[in-house]
N, C-alpha and C positions, 0 to 999 in steps of 0.2 A: 233389235239389231243394234250393235255398238261397233265403233271403229276407234282404233288407236294406231300410233306409228312408233316403230322401234328402229334402231340402227340395224341394218340388214345382217351384220355379223352377229347380232344378238337374237335374231328372229327365232332360231331353233330353241334356244334357251328359254325365251319368253313363252313359246308354245308349250314347252314342258311345264313351265311354272303355272300357266293358266289351266292346263290339264289337272294339276294338283289342287288348284284353288277354285277358280270360277266354274269350270266344267264339272268338277267334283261336287261343288255346291248345287249346281243345277240338278245333277243326278240324285242328290240326297233330298231334294225338295219335292213333296207330294204334288202331283199335277204336272210335272215336267214330262214332256213327250220326246225329248231329245234335243241335241244341240250340235252345231258344227262350228269349226273355226277355219277361216280362210286366211291365207297369207299371199300377198302380192308384192313382189320386188318392184319398186318404183324406178329403179335404175339411177337414183341419185344418192345412194347410201342409206336410204330408208326403205322399210317395208311396211305396208299397210296390213293391219290385222283386223279382221272382221269376225265378230261372233254373232251367231244367229241361233235362237232357241225357240222351241215350240212348247206351248202351255195349254192346259185345259181351260183356264179362265184367268181373268185379271186378278182375282183373289189369290190364285195360286202363285202368280208372279209376286204379289205382295208378301207371300210367305218366304220368298227368296230375297226380295229387294227392299222390303219395308213399305210404309204407306205411300211414299212418293215414288211410284214406279217409273217416272220419267228421269229420275236421277240414276246415273250409272253407279254400280258397286265397284269399289276399288279395294285392293289388298296391300298389305304392308310393304311388299317389295316392288310394287308397280313403278315407283319413281326411279328405281335402278334400271329399268328397261325402257320406259316410255319417253319419247322425245316430244310427243304431242298426243292429245287424246280428246275425244268428245266427252263432255261432262254429262251428257244426256243420252238416253236410248230412245229408239223409235219403236212403236208398236203398230202392228197391222193385223187385220182380221183375215184369216184364210177363207176365201169365198169359193175358190175352185182348186181342185187338186187333180193332176193328171198322173195316172200310173198306180 
């Protein structure tokens, strides 16, 4: 899971950009089980963007992110959109699933 913040008026553009870069990269990496991107308007001119992805293994995540899977992956145009960002990602193990 990763979070970043954009100006609300650029949120739709950022979502489209991440679809072409980060989410496309997830889909192209063996072991990826899917991903979601969530956006929340904070009401102060910023929107929070969260990406969440599912993987078969930590080794599969390394296939996307490199050896340091705690470090977030960024793309060339991120600075044009992001007003703040987490430099790291968090990883959790799914121990129960409903549905």
